[in-house]
C-alpha positions as CSV (number, residue, x, y, z in Angstrom):
1,M,155.4,-32.9,-4.6
2,A,158.4,-30.4,-3.6
3,Y,157.7,-27.1,-7.0
4,R,161.0,-28.6,-9.6
5,P,161.6,-27.2,-12.5
6,S,159.5,-28.3,-15.6
7,P,162.1,-31.0,-16.9
8,S,162.7,-28.9,-21.0
9,A,164.3,-26.6,-18.9
10,A,166.7,-29.2,-17.6
11,G,168.3,-30.2,-20.8
12,S,169.1,-26.4,-22.2
13,S,171.7,-24.6,-21.6
14,L,170.8,-22.5,-19.0
15,P,172.2,-21.2,-15.6
16,P,170.2,-22.8,-12.9
17,L,167.9,-20.2,-11.5
18,S,169.7,-18.3,-8.0
19,R,168.2,-18.7,-4.7
20,P,165.5,-14.8,-5.7
21,Q,164.4,-16.5,-8.7
22,L,163.7,-19.8,-7.2
23,A,161.6,-18.5,-4.1
24,E,160.5,-16.6,-6.3
25,A,159.2,-19.0,-8.1
26,R,157.4,-21.2,-5.7
27,R,155.7,-17.7,-5.3
28,V,154.3,-17.6,-8.6
29,R,152.9,-21.7,-8.6
30,A,152.0,-20.5,-5.0
31,V,149.4,-18.0,-6.7
32,E,148.9,-20.1,-9.1
33,L,147.3,-22.7,-6.8
34,F,145.5,-20.2,-4.8
35,E,143.6,-19.1,-8.0
36,D,142.8,-22.6,-8.4
37,G,141.6,-23.3,-5.4
38,V,143.6,-25.8,-3.3
39,S,144.3,-25.7,0.4
40,N,147.5,-24.0,2.6
41,A,149.1,-26.9,2.9
42,E,148.6,-28.9,-0.3
43,I,150.1,-25.6,-1.6
44,A,153.2,-26.0,1.1
45,R,154.3,-29.5,0.5
46,A,153.6,-29.0,-4.3
47,V,155.9,-26.1,-3.8
48,G,159.0,-27.0,-0.4
49,V,158.2,-24.8,1.7
50,C,156.5,-24.7,6.0
51,S,152.7,-23.9,5.9
52,E,152.9,-21.2,8.0
53,S,154.9,-18.8,4.3
54,V,152.3,-19.8,2.7
55,R,149.9,-18.6,5.0
56,R,152.2,-15.5,5.0
57,W,152.2,-15.9,1.0
58,R,148.0,-15.6,0.6
59,R,147.8,-12.6,3.3
60,V,150.5,-10.4,0.7
């Protein structure tokens, strides 16, 4: 399951997230999943990135 903004945000008049904002949202979600003990592979699938990105974020 790839990262998707909440459904409530879809119906709002807010502008869509910029590319850097979307990247940061993915990283924030990955950290939440790290804290829940989710594996790198599952996090990668959940936020729509490769496993190497998740490994790099976890190291940082």
